[in-house]
DOSELO-712566 format. One record per atom (N, C-alpha, C): residue number from 1; atom name; y, z, x. Coordinates in steps of 0.1 Angstrom, whole numbers, padded with zeros to 4 digits. Layout:
// residues N
  doza  drenvo     c2     c3     c1
   NUM      CA      Y      Z      X
...
***
This chain:
// residues 123
  doza  drenvo     c2     c3     c1
     1       N  -0517   1650  -0221
     1      CA  -0526   1642  -0213
     1       C  -0538   1639  -0222
     2       N  -0543   1627  -0220
     2      CA  -0555   1622  -0228
     2       C  -0568   1629  -0225
     3       N  -0569   1633  -0213
     3      CA  -0582   1638  -0208
     3       C  -0584   1653  -0210
     4       N  -0575   1659  -0217
     4      CA  -0575   1674  -0218
     4       C  -0572   1682  -0206
     5       N  -0566   1676  -0196
     5      CA  -0562   1684  -0185
     5       C  -0550   1692  -0187
     6       N  -0548   1703  -0179
     6      CA  -0535   1710  -0182
     6       C  -0524   1700  -0175
     7       N  -0512   1701  -0181
     7      CA  -0501   1690  -0176
     7       C  -0499   1692  -0161
     8       N  -0501   1702  -0156
     8      CA  -0499   1703  -0141
     8       C  -0509   1696  -0132
     9       N  -0520   1692  -0136
     9      CA  -0530   1686  -0129
     9       C  -0533   1672  -0131
    10       N  -0521   1665  -0132
    10      CA  -0522   1650  -0135
    10       C  -0511   1643  -0127
    11       N  -0513   1630  -0125
    11      CA  -0503   1621  -0119
    11       C  -0497   1612  -0129
    12       N  -0484   1611  -0129
    12      CA  -0477   1601  -0137
    12       C  -0474   1589  -0129
    13       N  -0479   1577  -0134
    13      CA  -0477   1564  -0127
    13       C  -0468   1555  -0136
    14       N  -0458   1550  -0133
    14      CA  -0451   1540  -0140
    14       C  -0456   1526  -0136
    15       N  -0456   1516  -0145
    15      CA  -0461   1502  -0141
    15       C  -0450   1497  -0132
    16       N  -0457   1492  -0122
    16      CA  -0448   1485  -0111
    16       C  -0449   1469  -0113
    17       N  -0437   1463  -0113
    17      CA  -0435   1449  -0114
    17       C  -0429   1444  -0102
    18       N  -0437   1436  -0095
    18      CA  -0433   1431  -0081
    18       C  -0425   1419  -0083
    19       N  -0413   1420  -0089
    19      CA  -0406   1408  -0091
    19       C  -0391   1408  -0087
    20       N  -0388   1415  -0076
    20      CA  -0375   1417  -0070
    20       C  -0373   1404  -0062
    21       N  -0364   1395  -0067
    21      CA  -0362   1382  -0061
    21       C  -0374   1372  -0061
    22       N  -0382   1376  -0071
    22      CA  -0394   1366  -0070
    22       C  -0391   1352  -0073
    23       N  -0379   1349  -0081
    23      CA  -0377   1336  -0082
    23       C  -0372   1328  -0071
    24       N  -0370   1337  -0059
    24      CA  -0366   1330  -0047
    24       C  -0378   1329  -0038
    25       N  -0388   1332  -0042
    25      CA  -0401   1332  -0033
    25       C  -0410   1320  -0036
    26       N  -0417   1316  -0026
    26      CA  -0428   1306  -0028
    26       C  -0438   1308  -0038
    27       N  -0444   1298  -0044
    27      CA  -0454   1299  -0055
    27       C  -0465   1309  -0051
    28       N  -0471   1310  -0040
    28      CA  -0481   1320  -0037
    28       C  -0477   1333  -0038
    29       N  -0464   1337  -0033
    29      CA  -0458   1350  -0036
    29       C  -0456   1354  -0050
    30       N  -0453   1345  -0058
    30      CA  -0451   1347  -0073
    30       C  -0466   1351  -0079
    31       N  -0476   1343  -0076
    31      CA  -0489   1345  -0080
    31       C  -0493   1360  -0075
    32       N  -0491   1364  -0063
    32      CA  -0495   1376  -0058
    32       C  -0488   1387  -0065
    33       N  -0475   1386  -0068
    33      CA  -0468   1396  -0076
    33       C  -0473   1398  -0089
    34       N  -0475   1387  -0096
    34      CA  -0481   1388  -0109
    34       C  -0495   1394  -0109
    35       N  -0503   1390  -0100
    35      CA  -0516   1397  -0100
    35       C  -0517   1412  -0097
    36       N  -0507   1415  -0088
    36      CA  -0505   1431  -0085
    36       C  -0501   1439  -0096
    37       N  -0492   1432  -0104
    37      CA  -0486   1439  -0116
    37       C  -0498   1440  -0127
    38       N  -0506   1430  -0128
    38      CA  -0517   1431  -0137
    38       C  -0527   1440  -0133
    39       N  -0529   1441  -0121
    39      CA  -0539   1451  -0115
    39       C  -0536   1464  -0118
    40       N  -0522   1468  -0117
    40      CA  -0516   1481  -0119
    40       C  -0519   1485  -0133
    41       N  -0515   1476  -0143
    41      CA  -0516   1481  -0157
    41       C  -0530   1480  -0162
    42       N  -0538   1469  -0158
    42      CA  -0552   1468  -0163
    42       C  -0563   1476  -0158
    43       N  -0560   1479  -0145
    43      CA  -0570   1486  -0138
    43       C  -0565   1501  -0132
    44       N  -0556   1501  -0124
    44      CA  -0553   1515  -0118
    44       C  -0549   1526  -0127
    45       N  -0541   1522  -0138
    45      CA  -0536   1532  -0146
    45       C  -0546   1533  -0158
    46       N  -0550   1522  -0164
    46      CA  -0560   1522  -0175
    46       C  -0574   1528  -0172
    47       N  -0577   1527  -0160
    47      CA  -0591   1533  -0156
    47       C  -0590   1545  -0148
    48       N  -0579   1551  -0146
    48      CA  -0575   1564  -0139
    48       C  -0580   1562  -0124
    49       N  -0579   1551  -0119
    49      CA  -0585   1549  -0104
    49       C  -0575   1558  -0094
    50       N  -0564   1553  -0092
    50      CA  -0555   1560  -0083
    50       C  -0541   1555  -0085
    51       N  -0532   1564  -0081
    51      CA  -0518   1560  -0083
    51       C  -0514   1551  -0071
    52       N  -0504   1543  -0073
    52      CA  -0500   1533  -0063
    52       C  -0484   1533  -0060
    53       N  -0481   1535  -0048
    53      CA  -0468   1533  -0043
    53       C  -0457   1542  -0049
    54       N  -0454   1541  -0061
    54      CA  -0443   1549  -0068
    54       C  -0449   1557  -0079
    55       N  -0451   1571  -0076
    55      CA  -0458   1579  -0086
    55       C  -0452   1592  -0086
    56       N  -0455   1601  -0095
    56      CA  -0449   1614  -0096
    56       C  -0460   1624  -0099
    57       N  -0460   1636  -0093
    57      CA  -0469   1646  -0096
    57       C  -0462   1660  -0097
    58       N  -0467   1669  -0104
    58      CA  -0462   1682  -0107
    58       C  -0462   1690  -0093
    59       N  -0452   1699  -0093
    59      CA  -0451   1708  -0082
    59       C  -0463   1717  -0081
    60       N  -0469   1720  -0092
    60      CA  -0481   1729  -0092
    60       C  -0492   1723  -0085
    61       N  -0494   1709  -0087
    61      CA  -0506   1702  -0081
    61       C  -0502   1701  -0066
    62       N  -0490   1698  -0061
    62      CA  -0488   1699  -0048
    62       C  -0489   1712  -0041
    63       N  -0484   1722  -0047
    63      CA  -0487   1736  -0041
    63       C  -0500   1739  -0039
    64       N  -0510   1734  -0049
    64      CA  -0524   1738  -0049
    64       C  -0531   1730  -0039
    65       N  -0529   1718  -0038
    65      CA  -0536   1707  -0031
    65       C  -0530   1703  -0018
    66       N  -0516   1705  -0016
    66      CA  -0509   1701  -0004
    66       C  -0500   1688  -0008
    67       N  -0488   1688  -0002
    67      CA  -0479   1677  -0005
    67       C  -0482   1664   0005
    68       N  -0477   1654   0001
    68      CA  -0480   1642   0008
    68       C  -0469   1637   0016
    69       N  -0470   1630   0028
    69      CA  -0460   1625   0034
    69       C  -0456   1611   0030
    70       N  -0444   1608   0023
    70      CA  -0442   1597   0018
    70       C  -0441   1584   0027
    71       N  -0439   1587   0041
    71      CA  -0440   1576   0050
    71       C  -0453   1570   0055
    72       N  -0464   1580   0051
    72      CA  -0477   1575   0055
    72       C  -0483   1565   0048
    73       N  -0488   1555   0053
    73      CA  -0495   1543   0046
    73       C  -0507   1548   0039
    74       N  -0510   1543   0027
    74      CA  -0522   1546   0019
    74       C  -0524   1560   0014
    75       N  -0511   1567   0013
    75      CA  -0510   1581   0009
    75       C  -0516   1582  -0004
    76       N  -0514   1572  -0013
    76      CA  -0518   1574  -0027
    76       C  -0533   1577  -0028
    77       N  -0542   1569  -0024
    77      CA  -0556   1571  -0025
    77       C  -0560   1584  -0018
    78       N  -0554   1587  -0007
    78      CA  -0557   1598   0001
    78       C  -0554   1611  -0007
    79       N  -0543   1611  -0013
    79      CA  -0538   1623  -0021
    79       C  -0547   1624  -0033
    80       N  -0550   1614  -0040
    80      CA  -0559   1614  -0052
    80       C  -0572   1622  -0047
    81       N  -0578   1618  -0037
    81      CA  -0592   1624  -0033
    81       C  -0589   1639  -0030
    82       N  -0578   1641  -0023
    82      CA  -0576   1656  -0018
    82       C  -0573   1664  -0029
    83       N  -0565   1658  -0040
    83      CA  -0562   1666  -0052
    83       C  -0575   1669  -0060
    84       N  -0584   1661  -0061
    84      CA  -0596   1662  -0069
    84       C  -0604   1672  -0061
    85       N  -0605   1672  -0047
    85      CA  -0612   1682  -0041
    85       C  -0607   1696  -0040
    86       N  -0594   1698  -0041
    86      CA  -0586   1710  -0043
    86       C  -0587   1715  -0056
    87       N  -0587   1708  -0066
    87      CA  -0589   1714  -0080
    87       C  -0603   1713  -0085
    88       N  -0612   1706  -0079
    88      CA  -0626   1706  -0082
    88       C  -0627   1700  -0096
    89       N  -0619   1690  -0100
    89      CA  -0619   1684  -0111
    89       C  -0612   1671  -0112
    90       N  -0614   1661  -0121
    90      CA  -0606   1649  -0122
    90       C  -0591   1652  -0123
    91       N  -0584   1644  -0116
    91      CA  -0569   1643  -0117
    91       C  -0565   1630  -0123
    92       N  -0563   1630  -0136
    92      CA  -0561   1617  -0143
    92       C  -0547   1611  -0139
    93       N  -0546   1597  -0139
    93      CA  -0534   1590  -0137
    93       C  -0530   1586  -0152
    94       N  -0519   1591  -0155
    94      CA  -0513   1588  -0168
    94       C  -0502   1578  -0168
    95       N  -0500   1570  -0178
    95      CA  -0490   1560  -0178
    95       C  -0476   1566  -0180
    96       N  -0467   1563  -0172
    96      CA  -0453   1568  -0173
    96       C  -0446   1557  -0180
    97       N  -0441   1555  -0192
    97      CA  -0437   1543  -0196
    97       C  -0423   1540  -0193
    98       N  -0421   1539  -0181
    98      CA  -0407   1534  -0175
    98       C  -0409   1524  -0164
    99       N  -0408   1511  -0168
    99      CA  -0412   1500  -0159
    99       C  -0403   1502  -0145
   100       N  -0409   1498  -0134
   100      CA  -0402   1500  -0121
   100       C  -0403   1486  -0116
   101       N  -0391   1480  -0111
   101      CA  -0391   1468  -0106
   101       C  -0391   1471  -0091
   102       N  -0401   1465  -0084
   102      CA  -0403   1467  -0070
   102       C  -0403   1453  -0063
   103       N  -0397   1455  -0050
   103      CA  -0397   1444  -0041
   103       C  -0411   1440  -0037
   104       N  -0414   1429  -0035
   104      CA  -0428   1425  -0030
   104       C  -0430   1430  -0016
   105       N  -0442   1434  -0012
   105      CA  -0445   1439   0001
   105       C  -0453   1427   0008
   106       N  -0447   1416   0005
   106      CA  -0453   1403   0011
   106       C  -0443   1396   0017
   107       N  -0447   1387   0025
   107      CA  -0438   1379   0033
   107       C  -0431   1368   0025
   108       N  -0421   1361   0030
   108      CA  -0413   1351   0023
   108       C  -0419   1338   0027
   109       N  -0428   1336   0036
   109      CA  -0434   1324   0039
   109       C  -0449   1327   0040
   110       N  -0458   1317   0041
   110      CA  -0472   1319   0040
   110       C  -0477   1326   0053
   111       N  -0472   1323   0063
   111      CA  -0476   1330   0076
   111       C  -0472   1346   0074
   112       N  -0461   1349   0069
   112      CA  -0456   1363   0069
   112       C  -0465   1370   0059
   113       N  -0468   1362   0049
   113      CA  -0477   1369   0037
   113       C  -0491   1371   0044
   114       N  -0496   1361   0052
   114      CA  -0509   1364   0058
   114       C  -0508   1376   0068
   115       N  -0497   1376   0076
   115      CA  -0496   1389   0085
   115       C  -0496   1401   0077
   116       N  -0489   1402   0065
   116      CA  -0486   1414   0057
   116       C  -0502   1418   0052
   117       N  -0509   1408   0046
   117      CA  -0522   1412   0042
   117       C  -0530   1417   0052
   118       N  -0530   1411   0065
   118      CA  -0538   1417   0076
   118       C  -0534   1432   0079
   119       N  -0522   1434   0078
   119      CA  -0516   1448   0082
   119       C  -0521   1457   0070
   120       N  -0520   1452   0058
   120      CA  -0525   1460   0047
   120       C  -0539   1465   0048
   121       N  -0549   1454   0052
   121      CA  -0563   1457   0054
   121       C  -0566   1466   0065
   122       N  -0559   1465   0076
   122      CA  -0559   1474   0087
   122       C  -0557   1489   0083
   123       N  -0549   1492   0073
   123      CA  -0546   1505   0070
   123       C  -0557   1511   0063
***
């Protein structure tokens, strides 16, 4: 780990590429997918902000701070805060250099995308 943390007190985050069937999506879906991938690599991982969607953490960290429910929305940011509170230190987000192709969590039409963004905001 870069920040000098014990290996059991960090989160591994692979870069997510939201391009599953992206070639079949409208232009605005493609732009949103590209922006989210750039945000993941340039912001969330690079600045140690928080893990997102697909991430891995060691058993020791889960045992100390509590495990998360994978079906719960926005579990990534809540888990990061809980881990930092339980360990009383920063829990870095480290790059796991294995790209993950992810399906977009956006709609296939403009109205579906608008509804999905509204649902994400309400979480």
